[in-house]
C-alpha positions, -999 to +999 in steps of 0.1 A: -516+002+689-494+021+664-467+043+679-473+080+675-447+095+651-439+132+647-440+143+611-409+162+601-412+198+589-397+187+555-424+160+552-451+185+560-438+210+534-437+182+508-473+172+516-484+208+513-467+213+480-482+180+467-517+192+477-512+225+459-502+205+428-532+183+431-555+213+435-540+232+405-556+231+370-540+207+345-514+221+322-532+204+292-563+225+299-544+257+304-523+254+272-542+229+250-517+231+221-487+223+242-471+189+233-437+190+250-421+209+279-387+207+295-370+229+321-333+230+326-329+241+362-298+254+379-298+265+415-268+285+427-256+295+461-224+313+472-205+280+473-217+261+443-248+248+427-267+220+412-283+214+378-310+191+366-336+187+338-374+183+344-395+169+316-433+171+320-460+146+310-484+173+296-516+152+301-510+148+338-488+178+349-504+206+369-501+242+357-480+248+388-442+250+388-428+247+423-392+237+430-381+231+466-350+249+478-320+227+474-305+236+508-318+211+533-313+237+561-336+262+545-369+268+562-400+276+541-379+279+510-391+272+475-390+286+441-424+293+424-418+295+387-455+294+377-460+330+366-430+331+343-435+297+328-472+301+322-467+335+306-442+320+282-465+290+274-496+311+269-476+332+244-465+300+227-428+307+232-406+279+221-377+289+244-377+311+275-357+317+306-361+332+341-348+332+376-362+332+412-347+339+445-355+317+475-377+333+500-368+310+529-344+314+557-314+295+572-315+303+609-318+341+613-305+348+578-322+348+545-315+320+521-292+332+493-300+305+467-311+316+433-327+293+407-322+299+370-342+280+344-342+276+306-374+263+292-381+246+258-416+239+246-433+225+215-469+231+204-494+216+179-502+237+149 
């Protein structure tokens, strides 16, 4: 008999986000002329921040752009960049930027992290 394990809240949030990505339409069907997409993401808090680059495999990527909050103490925090990114892609913008405030909480207080992104895209003629 297998021991019963509790699933952590973080694991549950990850599984939920993964399910939303699986249920989302594919990026290649939403923007058929898109050939390349990269997001430079920088998340800032009052004491510092982190920066990374996400490159997307267009044929397999969902048309959903969710980034988990970088603060491991944050509950229900994530950044949903979908509206801004998809607006830019549908307008065939080659470069675009945006930001999003975390809507999660750390204890009784709101999470103060802000995510900024710079996107670059290429399209077929």
